[in-house]
C-alpha positions in Angstrom: 108.8 48.2 142.5 105.4 49.0 141.2 105.8 49.6 137.5 102.5 51.4 137.5 103.8 54.0 139.8 104.8 57.1 137.8 107.7 58.1 140.0 109.2 54.6 140.0 108.6 54.2 136.3 110.2 57.6 135.6 113.2 56.7 137.7 113.8 53.5 135.7 113.3 55.3 132.4 115.7 58.0 133.5 118.4 55.5 134.1 118.0 53.5 130.9 120.2 54.3 128.0 123.9 53.2 127.8 123.3 49.5 127.3 120.4 50.0 125.0 122.1 52.7 123.0 125.3 50.7 122.5 123.3 47.7 121.4 121.3 49.6 118.8 124.5 51.4 117.7 125.8 47.9 117.0 123.3 47.7 114.2 125.2 50.5 112.4 125.8 51.1 108.7 128.8 48.7 108.6 126.7 46.0 110.2 123.8 46.7 107.8 126.0 46.6 104.7 127.6 43.3 106.0 124.1 41.8 106.7 122.7 42.9 103.4 125.6 41.5 101.3 125.6 38.3 103.4 121.9 37.8 102.8 122.4 38.6 99.1 125.0 35.9 98.7 124.0 33.2 101.2 120.3 33.9 101.9 118.9 32.3 105.0 121.8 30.1 105.7 123.4 32.6 108.2 120.3 33.0 110.4 121.4 30.4 113.0 124.8 32.0 113.4 123.3 35.5 113.6 121.0 34.5 116.5 123.8 32.6 118.2 125.9 35.8 118.3 123.5 37.3 120.7 125.1 35.2 123.5 128.7 36.4 123.3 127.4 40.0 122.7 125.3 39.9 125.8 128.0 38.3 128.0 130.8 40.6 127.0 128.8 43.8 127.0 127.3 43.1 130.4 130.8 42.5 131.8 131.6 46.0 130.6 128.5 47.6 132.1 128.9 45.8 135.4 132.5 47.0 135.6 131.4 50.6 135.1 128.6 50.3 137.7 130.7 48.6 140.4 133.8 50.7 140.1 132.3 54.0 138.9 135.1 54.1 136.3 135.7 53.3 132.7 137.9 50.4 131.5 140.9 52.7 130.9 140.7 54.1 134.5 140.5 50.7 136.1 143.3 49.3 134.0 145.6 52.2 134.8 144.8 52.0 138.6 145.0 48.2 138.8 148.0 47.6 136.6 149.7 50.6 135.0 149.3 53.4 132.5 151.3 51.4 130.0 148.8 48.5 130.1 145.9 50.9 129.8 147.6 52.5 126.9 148.1 49.1 125.2 144.5 48.3 125.7 143.4 51.6 124.0 145.4 50.9 120.9 143.0 48.4 119.3 140.2 50.7 120.3 141.8 53.6 118.5 142.5 51.5 115.4 139.0 50.3 115.2 137.7 53.8 115.8 139.4 55.1 112.7 138.2 52.1 110.7 134.7 52.5 112.1 134.6 56.2 111.3 135.4 55.3 107.7 132.6 52.8 107.5 130.1 55.1 109.1 130.9 58.1 107.0 130.8 55.9 103.9 127.4 54.5 105.0 126.0 57.9 105.7 127.2 59.1 102.3 125.4 56.2 100.7 122.3 57.1 102.6 122.4 60.7 101.3 123.4 59.4 97.8 120.0 57.5 97.7 118.4 61.0 98.1 120.5 62.4 95.3 122.9 64.3 97.6 126.6 64.1 96.8 129.1 62.9 99.4 131.1 66.0 98.8 128.2 68.0 100.4 126.7 65.5 102.9 129.9 64.2 104.7 131.4 67.5 105.7 128.0 68.7 107.0 127.6 65.4 109.0 131.2 65.8 110.2 130.6 69.3 111.6 127.3 68.3 113.3 128.8 65.1 114.7 131.8 67.0 116.3 129.6 69.8 117.6 127.2 67.5 119.4 129.8 65.3 121.0 132.0 68.3 121.9 129.0 69.9 123.6 129.3 67.4 126.4 125.5 67.1 126.7 125.4 63.4 127.0 121.9 63.2 128.4 120.6 65.5 125.7 122.3 63.5 123.0 120.8 60.3 124.4 117.3 61.6 124.4 117.6 62.3 120.7 119.5 59.2 119.6 117.3 56.6 121.3 114.2 57.7 119.5 116.2 58.1 116.2 117.3 54.5 116.6 113.6 53.4 116.6 113.3 54.7 113.0 115.7 51.9 111.9 114.0 49.3 114.2 110.5 50.1 112.8 111.7 50.1 109.2 113.4 46.7 109.5 110.5 45.1 111.4 108.0 46.5 108.8 110.2 45.1 106.0 110.3 41.6 107.5 106.5 41.6 108.0 106.0 42.5 104.4 108.5 40.0 103.1 106.8 37.2 105.0 109.7 34.7 104.5 108.4 31.1 103.9 108.5 28.6 106.8 110.8 26.3 104.7 113.4 29.1 104.4 113.2 29.9 108.1 113.8 26.2 109.0 116.8 26.1 106.7 118.2 29.2 108.3 117.6 27.9 111.9 119.4 24.6 111.2 122.9 24.5 112.8 124.0 22.5 109.7 125.2 25.0 107.1 127.8 25.1 104.3 130.7 25.8 106.6 133.1 24.1 104.1 132.5 27.0 101.8 135.4 29.4 102.3 133.4 32.4 101.1 130.6 31.5 103.5 133.1 31.2 106.4 134.6 34.6 105.5 131.2 36.3 105.7 130.5 34.6 109.0 133.7 36.1 110.4 132.7 39.5 109.0 129.4 39.3 110.8 131.2 38.3 114.0 133.3 41.4 113.7 130.2 43.5 113.1 128.7 42.3 116.3 131.3 43.0 119.0 133.6 46.0 118.5 136.2 47.2 121.0 134.7 50.8 121.1 131.4 49.3 122.4 133.1 47.8 125.4 134.8 51.0 126.3 131.6 53.0 125.7 129.3 51.0 127.9 131.6 51.0 130.9 132.3 54.7 130.5 128.7 55.7 129.8 127.6 53.7 132.8 130.0 55.5 135.1 129.2 58.9 133.4 125.5 58.4 134.2 126.3 57.5 137.8 124.7 54.1 137.5 125.7 52.0 140.5 125.2 48.8 142.5 121.4 49.3 142.7 121.2 49.4 139.0 123.0 46.1 138.2 119.8 44.2 137.5 118.6 47.0 135.2 121.9 47.1 133.4 121.9 43.3 132.9 118.3 43.2 131.7 118.8 46.2 129.4 122.0 44.6 127.9 120.4 41.2 127.3 117.3 42.7 125.8 119.5 44.9 123.5 121.6 41.9 122.4 118.5 40.0 121.4 116.9 42.9 119.7 120.0 43.8 117.8 120.5 40.3 116.5 116.9 39.9 115.5 117.3 43.1 113.6 120.4 41.7 111.9 118.3 38.6 110.9 115.8 41.0 109.4 118.6 42.7 107.5 119.8 39.4 106.2 116.3 38.5 105.0 116.1 41.8 103.3 119.4 41.2 101.6 118.0 38.1 99.9 116.0 40.4 97.6 119.2 42.0 96.2 120.1 38.8 94.4 123.9 38.8 94.6 124.4 42.3 93.2 125.9 45.0 95.3 126.1 48.7 94.8 124.2 51.9 95.8 121.4 51.3 93.3 121.1 47.6 94.2 120.7 48.3 97.9 117.2 49.7 97.4 116.2 46.2 96.2 116.4 45.1 99.8 113.3 47.3 100.5 111.5 46.2 97.3 108.0 45.8 99.0 108.0 49.6 99.7 108.1 50.4 96.0 109.3 53.9 95.1 109.7 54.9 98.8 112.3 52.1 99.3 115.3 54.3 98.7 114.0 56.9 101.2 113.4 54.3 103.9 116.9 52.8 103.4 118.4 56.3 103.4 116.8 57.2 106.7 118.1 53.9 108.2 121.6 54.4 106.9 121.8 58.0 108.0 120.3 57.5 111.5 122.2 54.3 112.3 125.4 55.8 111.0 125.1 59.0 113.0 124.1 57.1 116.1 127.3 55.0 115.8 129.4 58.0 115.1 128.5 59.6 118.4 128.9 56.3 120.3 132.3 55.7 118.8 133.4 59.3 119.7 132.3 59.0 123.3 133.8 55.6 123.7 137.0 56.6 122.2 137.4 59.9 124.1 136.5 58.2 127.4 139.0 55.4 126.8 141.8 57.6 125.8 141.0 60.3 128.4 141.0 57.6 131.1 144.3 56.3 129.9 145.9 59.7 129.9 144.2 60.9 133.2 142.4 63.8 131.5 139.7 63.6 134.1 137.3 61.2 135.7 133.6 60.4 135.6 133.0 62.0 139.0 134.2 65.4 138.0 133.4 65.0 134.3 135.9 63.3 132.0 135.3 65.8 129.3 136.6 68.7 131.4 139.8 69.1 129.3 137.8 70.5 126.4 140.7 71.6 124.3 142.3 68.1 124.4 139.1 66.5 123.6 138.4 68.9 120.7 141.7 67.9 119.1 140.9 64.3 119.7 137.5 64.5 118.0 138.8 66.4 115.0 142.0 64.3 114.7 140.3 60.9 114.8 137.5 61.5 112.4 139.0 64.0 109.9 141.1 61.4 108.0 138.1 59.1 107.9 135.9 61.8 106.5 138.4 62.6 103.8 138.8 58.9 102.8 135.0 58.5 102.7 134.6 61.5 100.4 137.4 60.2 98.1 136.2 56.6 97.9 132.5 57.1 98.1 130.4 53.9 97.4 133.6 51.9 96.6 133.8 51.3 100.4 131.0 48.8 100.2 133.5 45.9 99.7 136.0 47.4 102.0 133.5 47.4 104.9 133.4 43.6 104.8 137.2 43.4 105.1 137.1 45.9 108.0 134.6 43.8 109.9 137.0 40.8 109.6 139.9 42.8 111.0 137.7 43.8 114.0 137.6 40.2 115.1 141.4 40.2 115.5 141.8 43.6 117.2 139.2 42.6 119.7 141.6 40.1 121.3 143.6 42.5 123.7 140.6 44.3 125.1 138.6 41.0 125.5 141.4 39.4 127.5 141.9 42.5 129.7 138.2 43.0 130.4 137.9 39.3 131.4 140.7 39.7 133.8 139.2 42.9 135.4 135.7 41.5 136.0 137.1 38.3 137.5 139.5 40.2 139.8 138.4 40.4 143.5 140.6 43.5 144.0 138.6 45.3 141.4 135.1 44.0 141.8 135.0 43.1 145.5 131.8 41.3 146.5 130.4 41.8 143.0 133.1 39.8 141.2 131.6 37.5 138.5 130.9 33.9 139.5 133.1 31.1 138.2 130.3 29.8 136.0 129.8 33.2 134.4 133.5 33.6 133.8 133.7 30.1 132.3 131.0 31.1 129.9 132.8 34.4 129.1 136.1 32.7 128.3 134.5 29.9 126.3 132.4 32.3 124.1 135.4 34.6 123.7 137.6 31.7 122.7 135.1 30.4 120.2 134.7 33.9 118.6 138.4 34.3 118.1 139.0 30.7 117.0 136.2 31.1 114.4 137.6 34.4 113.3 141.1 33.0 112.8 139.8 29.9 111.0 137.6 31.9 108.7 140.5 34.1 107.7 142.9 31.1 107.2 140.5 29.1 105.0 139.6 32.1 102.9 143.1 33.2 102.1 
């Protein structure tokens, strides 16, 4: 393909989106808070781990995207057709749990973003709740994507600019890149687990498969999906490294007012930049969570399919949107900035609830009856299972030693 040809270039750009969007949504408010607090407490020591996490992120997310492209279905659909509705329903439970927890974290993060502008959560969160539900319920996925991808660049540019201004010393970078770190420190281990949970979330796996099917990406798009996923994984983890570096300026103190210290080089505009980053990344994640959740549950309950439009049962989906995020909105308003500490604990929980969907996704993409000629190779699946096992083992160990 000639990349200079307008029609070819337009075709590629028109098909981009799901993999990149879910990767940037991975750098959500919860991840930002986790990264800032980790950097504040442990400085550059977590850089090596953050970069290493790009590997399992890319491997697992590409498995989801490939499944959607080969089958033209979401994970819930394939599980129901290959096994049973009961198995599909079981797989959707951890997704539903993390959805509610993720909603709480995102609404809290957005509230903090508006609080930096002097706007009370009592005002900001209900407005965001209404807009969020209206956009997702509109079923205009392509239109949403065209808005959300440019919005995600606001956060990207802000973080890159921050790192360039910070200019971390080469000695600090070398310390961070070393695989030898204070792993015997229980607090350090706990924050490593929290960052693992912030990287790979169940709703992301459901979202990429469903979005790939919804956008009619197929076998001819496998290379594009792979490259887009790998690129997104690298970019998202580089952004997380930048967030950790920014967190070193906080100096161990957390709170809404202290967060602005992470953007200290920007002076008096720091709170505004951080506010835009929190609001845009939080809103991006809200929509991705909603779509991933609705597709996963809709597939499980046979509410439609990605050929006819899985959002066709609008009344059911309306109740689903409202029912899932309403409790989270109320909790976020009630607790406000006190959720900063809770976010870390939520990220740790995510590592555990990832287990069922990680196991089931691995079985699907290695199943000849599901993938046909496009089943993953033995070497790829070995890498999948090894990285998945390491993630879960590290998560369990971090929880045990920190108790």
